[in-house]
Every structure is written in structure tokens, then in C-alpha cells.
Backbone bond lengths (Angstrom), bond angles and torsions (degrees), N, CA, C in turn:
res aa  C-N    CA-C-N  psi(-1)  N-CA   C-N-CA  omega(-1)  CA-C   N-CA-C  phi
1 X - - - 1.485 - - 1.556 109.75 -
2 X 1.298 116.59 -47.32 1.469 119.90 -178.95 1.536 109.14 -68.30
3 X 1.315 118.77 -38.42 1.492 118.73 -179.06 1.524 109.42 -66.92
4 X 1.268 117.87 -35.95 1.513 122.07 178.73 1.551 108.28 -62.72
5 X 1.294 116.88 -46.81 1.475 121.09 -177.71 1.495 110.93 -66.67
6 X 1.379 119.49 -38.71 1.430 123.76 -179.36 1.510 112.24 -76.00
7 X 1.336 119.45 -17.12 1.472 121.63 -179.78 1.539 110.78 -63.96
8 X 1.314 117.50 -30.45 1.465 119.93 -177.47 1.528 111.38 -94.96
9 X 1.294 115.88 2.82 1.452 119.72 -175.00 1.526 107.83 -103.34
10 X 1.292 113.81 87.02 1.510 118.10 -173.93 1.480 114.86 -108.66
11 X 1.321 117.62 -7.28 1.475 121.72 -179.27 1.492 112.07 -88.41
12 X 1.348 118.26 67.10 1.464 120.73 -177.00 1.530 111.55 -69.72
13 X 1.330 119.26 -25.37 1.458 119.61 177.90 1.573 112.24 -66.23
14 X 1.344 114.79 -30.78 1.508 118.11 175.91 1.508 107.66 -69.03
15 X 1.353 118.77 -39.85 1.435 120.60 -179.10 1.542 110.54 -63.80
16 X 1.326 117.14 -44.03 1.426 121.25 179.38 1.481 109.77 -62.05
17 X 1.346 118.73 -43.16 1.436 122.70 -179.84 1.505 111.32 -62.93
18 X 1.336 116.81 -42.15 1.460 119.33 179.23 1.529 110.99 -65.90
19 X 1.271 116.39 -40.70 1.512 120.83 176.10 1.501 109.82 -59.60
20 X 1.291 117.92 -45.46 1.467 120.19 -179.19 1.561 112.52 -65.32
21 X 1.330 115.67 -38.96 1.440 120.09 179.51 1.554 110.37 -64.20
22 X 1.348 117.34 -49.68 1.427 121.89 -178.08 1.527 110.99 -67.74
23 X 1.314 119.26 -32.80 1.493 121.98 178.17 1.498 107.80 -66.48
24 X 1.367 114.82 -45.60 1.509 117.16 179.98 1.491 113.00 -63.84
25 X 1.319 115.75 -37.65 1.473 121.43 175.67 1.533 110.35 -62.08
26 X 1.338 118.82 -46.28 1.468 123.62 -179.98 1.544 109.81 -61.27
27 X 1.321 119.10 -44.38 1.461 122.11 178.36 1.490 110.53 -65.84
28 X 1.301 117.81 -38.50 1.463 121.14 177.19 1.527 112.00 -63.50
29 X 1.361 118.81 -40.92 1.420 120.02 175.06 1.479 113.87 -65.18
30 X 1.330 117.52 -36.56 1.475 120.66 175.90 1.491 111.63 -63.29
31 X 1.353 120.34 -42.21 1.408 121.29 178.26 1.512 110.17 -68.67
32 X 1.271 117.65 -35.23 1.515 119.91 -179.52 1.556 109.44 -68.33
33 X 1.269 117.86 -37.52 1.472 120.69 -176.25 1.531 110.99 -74.33
34 X 1.359 114.38 -39.87 1.474 118.78 -172.66 1.549 112.51 -96.16
35 X 1.336 118.62 15.85 1.478 119.42 177.40 1.499 111.43 -69.97
36 X 1.290 117.51 150.67 1.460 121.07 -176.08 1.546 115.20 -66.96
37 X 1.295 116.58 -28.94 1.480 120.13 -176.25 1.521 111.91 -76.17
38 X 1.323 116.99 -8.81 1.516 117.51 -179.43 1.560 111.59 -97.54
39 X 1.336 117.52 -0.20 1.458 121.38 -177.78 1.520 111.88 -60.50
40 X 1.349 119.03 -48.84 1.472 119.27 179.36 1.562 112.51 -58.26
41 X 1.311 115.52 -39.30 1.461 119.21 178.57 1.520 112.10 -60.46
42 X 1.334 116.03 -45.05 1.482 120.64 -178.83 1.556 109.93 -68.33
43 X 1.306 118.61 -35.20 1.469 119.99 176.90 1.535 111.56 -66.43
44 X 1.324 115.36 -37.24 1.502 119.47 174.81 1.490 111.98 -67.45
45 X 1.337 115.78 -40.85 1.467 118.24 -178.27 1.542 111.74 -72.74
46 X 1.297 120.32 -29.63 1.432 120.95 179.81 1.590 110.92 -72.24
47 X 1.344 115.85 -21.32 1.444 118.74 176.78 1.510 115.55 -90.63
48 X 1.259 118.14 -9.39 1.467 125.18 -179.88 1.529 114.45 -54.91
49 X 1.303 121.79 -44.29 1.459 119.26 -179.12 1.552 112.05 -68.73
50 X 1.327 118.12 -19.47 1.429 120.81 179.76 1.483 117.20 -87.88
51 X 1.341 115.55 -16.21 1.456 121.38 -179.65 1.487 113.34 -75.48
52 X 1.302 115.97 149.13 1.483 121.62 176.15 1.573 106.69 -79.73
53 X 1.278 115.45 160.40 1.496 119.19 176.55 1.482 110.86 -61.34
54 X 1.325 114.67 133.72 1.475 120.27 176.86 1.489 113.50 94.96
55 X 1.300 121.06 -2.46 1.453 119.54 179.44 1.491 110.95 -95.57
């Protein structure tokens, strides 16, 4: 079954390009999340459930 499905899958360069694009996106998101300038934002957001309404 798998061999039959892969017999028509001949565009391996598109697969490699898609993998590269999604890997670069994943690494970019990791850099965006763990950058130093976002630390105060995350500290403020982690305290939000503990705050009373209107604070």
C-alpha cells in the first residue's frame, strides 16, 4: 500500500523545499518567543490570572 502511494510521489525537490520552509519558520518562532525583549511581557501575562478585575 505504501509503495503504491509513493510510486506517484516523484517531486522530492518540493518535499525538501517544504521541509526547509517549515523548519526555518519553526526556528524563527523559537527565536521570536525566546528573545530578551519579550521577557517583561511574559511576566505580565503570567500574572494576569491572579489579578482582580480592574487592576
